[in-house]
N, C-alpha and C positions, 0 to 999 in steps of 0.2 A: 094248524095246531095252535091253540091259544096258550100263550106263555103263562106259567104259574109263578106266583110270588115266591121269593127265597124262603119265606117263613113256612111254606107248606110244600116245598118241593120234595119229591121223593127220589131215592137213588135211581130207581128204574127210569124215571123221567130224564135224569141227567144222562143215563146210559143211552137213551133214545136220541137225545140231542147230539151226543158225541158221535154216534153212528152216522146220523144224517150229516153232521159237519164233515166227517171223514169221507163220506160218499159224495160230497159236494152238492147235496140236496137241501141243505139248510138255507132258509131265506136270510136276509140281512139282519133282521131282529134276532133270529135264533143264533146266527154266527156271533153277533155281538154279545149275546147272553153267555155263550160258551167262553168267549174271551174274558169277560168280566168274572165268570165263575172260576176260571183258571188263576186269575190274579188274586182271588179272595184269600187263598191260603196256600202254604207249601204243600199241604196234604192233597189239595185239589190238583195242583200241578203234577205231583207225583202220580196221582191216579190217572191223569190224562196221558202221561208218558207210558204207563203200563198198558193203558187201553190202546195206544198207538202201536206198541210193540205187538200186541195181539193182532192188530189190523195188518201189520206187515207179515206176521206169520200166516195169516189167513190167505194172503196172496199165493204163497207157496202151496198151502193146503188145497186151494181151489184148482191149481194146475194138476195136482197129483191124486186128488181124492176121488174115490168111487162111491162116496156117500150120496144119498138122495138130496141133491141140491135144490130141486124144485120144492120138495117138502120144507126144506129149511127156509127157502125164500118166502114161502107162504107164511111161516111163523114170523119171519122178519117183517113182512109187509104189515101184519097185524100190529106189531109193536110200534112201528114208526108211522102208522096211519097212512100208508100209501094207498091211493084210490084202488078200489077193487078192479075197475076196468082200465087197463093200460092201453095206450095207443097201439093200433095194429102194427104199425111199422116202428120198430125200435132199432136204433143204431147198434152196430156191433160193439162200439165202445161202451154204450149204456148197458147192454146185456152183460158185457164183461164185468161191469161195475156191480150189477145185480148179483152175479155169481159170487163175486168176492164178498159182497154183503152177506149172502147166504152162508158162505163158509165162516165168516166172522161170527154169525149167530150161533153156529155149531160150537164155537169155542166159548161163547158167553156163559154157558152153564158152568164150565170150569172156572171161569173168571169170577163168577158170583160166589163159587165155593171159596176162592182165594180171598174175596172180600170178607166173607164170613170169618175165615181164619184170622184175617187182619184185625177185625173188630171184636173178636171173641172175648168175653168177660172171664177173667180168672179170679179165683177165690183162694185166699191164704188164711188159714186158721192156726193160731199159735198153740192152742191146747194148754198143756201144763208147762210149756217152755217159753222163754222170752226169745224171739227170733228177729232177725233183721232181713228185710226184703228190698231188693233193688228194683226200681220201677223203670219202664221203658225210656223215660226221659233222663235217667241218671239220678233221679231223686232217691233218697234212702229213707226207709221207714222201719223203726224198731217197734215191734208189737209186744205189748205186755201180755201176760198170761190171759187165756180165755178171751182173745180178741180176734176179730175177723175183718179182713180188708178185701174189698172187691174192686178190681181195676181192669181196664182193657189191655189186651195183649200189645196193642199199639195205640197211642193217643192220636186222635184225629180231630177234625173240625177246629173250632176256635179256642178250645181250652183243654185242660188236663183234669179229668174228673174221676174221683174215687169215692167209695162209700165205706164208712167205718162203723163198726160195732165194738165197743170196748175202749181201750186206751192205747195210744201210739204216739211216738215222737217222730216228727217229720223234719227232714233236712231237704228242702226243696231246691232243685236245680233252677237257677235264674233263667227266665224266658219271658221278656216283657210282652211278646206278641201272643203268648198262650198262658193265661192265668191258670194257676193250680187251684182246684176246687175240691173241698171235702164236704160231703154231706153226712151228718150224724144226727139221727132222728129228724127233726124239721130244721135243724140248725145248719147254716151254710158258712163254711170258712173259706175265704178267698185270699190268695197270696200270689206273688210273682216269684220271689226267691227269698227264703227265710227259714228259720228253724223254730219250732214250737211244739208244744205238747197238747194233745186233744184227748179228753177223757169223757166218755159218754155212757150213760146207762138209761134205764127207763124213766128216771125222774129228772135228771139234770145233765147238762153238757158244760164242761169247763175247758177253756183254752188259755194256756199260759205261754207267753212269747219269750223266746230266748234271744232272737236277733231278727232284725227287719220289722216290717209292719204287717199286721194281719187284720183283715176286715171280717167281722163276725156278725151275721145277720139272722133274724128270725121274724117271720110274719111282717116283712117289709120294714123292720126296724133294725138298725145296725150300729155298731161302734167300731172305731179304729183303735187297735191295741198295739202298744209299743213294747219294747223290751222291759222286763221286770214288771209287767202289767198282766192282768188276767181278765177274761170276760166270762161271766157265768150266766147261763140260761137255766132257770129253775124248773120251768115247765114248758109244754108245747105252746102255750098261749102267751108266755111272758117275753118281755124285751130283754136283750142282753144287758148286763150290768157290769161296768168296768171298775176295777179296783187295783190297788198296788199289790204286787206279789212279793212277799218279804222272806221267801225261803226257796230252797232248791229241792225240796222233798219230792217233787214230781219226778225227779230224775233217778229215784232209788233203783228202779228196775233196770236201768241202763248202766249205772255206775256202782251199784251195790253199796251206796253210801247214803246215810241220813245226815244232811247238812242243814243245820239250824242257825239262823242269824237273827237273833231277837225274835224268834218264832214263838207264837203263843203255844203253851203246853197242850192245849186242846187240839191244835193242828198236828203236833207230833204224835199224840196219843191216837188220833184218828188213823194216821198212816200206819203206825205200828200195828194197830188192830187188823188192818187190811192185809198187811204183808205177812204177819205171823198167824193169821187166822184165829185169833182169840179176841175176847171182849176185854177192852181196857177202858176204864173210866176215871174221872176225877171227881171226888165227892163234893168239893166246894167250888162253885162257879167262879169265885174270885181267884182261887188258885189255878183254875183252868186257864185264866187269862194271863198268867205269869209268863214272861218271856224267857226263852232259853237260847243260849248260843253254844253249840257243840257239834261235833262231827263223829258219827259212828260208822265204822266200816267192817262189814262181815262179822258182826258181833252177835252173840246169843241174846235173846230177849231179856233174860234175867240180868245179864250184865248191863244192858242198856237201861233197864228200869232202876238198877242200883245206882248208876251214875246220875240219872235224872233225880232220884229221890235225895241223894246226897247233895247235889248242886242246889236244889230248891228247898231243902229242908223238909222233905215229905217222908211219909212212911208208905210201904207197899203191903197191901193185904191181898192174899190169894185165896179165892174161893173156887174150888174145882179148877176149871180152865179159864176163869175170869180173874182179872186183876183190878184192884181199886187203889187209887192214890189218895191219901188223906193229907 
């Protein structure tokens, strides 16, 4: 059997090697391959241990089973590429081993089902509510409204990968051996242990870092983002652009607060429009750039606009469900 490179190996090929190794039928190269594969990750070692447990169970099964062992052995022989023509004289010990292998094969169907359950992809949708979801590694994710998160029931292989549509705040559990990866559109966000906000729609993806360091990449172009910084990807073809983040408005759906610290009025107006579902604009571009420092918590929109207008010397005009600041 010709060994395959790790890049193209399939799980069924690994299963074949594990069976041959347990049978004592693997050659030196195959045994070394199994040993290296086990050392590659904790998940691989855990998988091997589970496989070995099934092997031990199959020994008892083969002693008591009335199942068609010959048919099972034929299927096993096809999987591990045992030559069609076996020697006419086979030792009792070798035949005993073959029968155990056949019993083991009968259990592999259930084991494959367990592997499917282990790697099953789960989807969480927030709908009209803000929700918090605990992930298998202990990381916590707060999903804003109308957000979807897809993640595996158990993280495996060399990283922890999830897919995001919408906006969410991540508090990632530290694990230097297994990076945490978020895919949003074509943008990839990679971290080890940190907290940050990701907001993605059909036009742009924004990442704002609260603690730790975050690597944001798109089309083989990436930036490293530190606390109080943000990365913005405007389109599928554009490179991430890093800038200073001078407010905490991204946290409004978690804290129910609008915190401005010398924040441009245009930024506050944009967030208020999104949260309250109305159109708010500033008539004069120069006034839109005016900075505001204030905190609003669980206040009505009219009260927020009143404070803003009095603080900056503006007037508020309402037209149907739209507001214009002059």
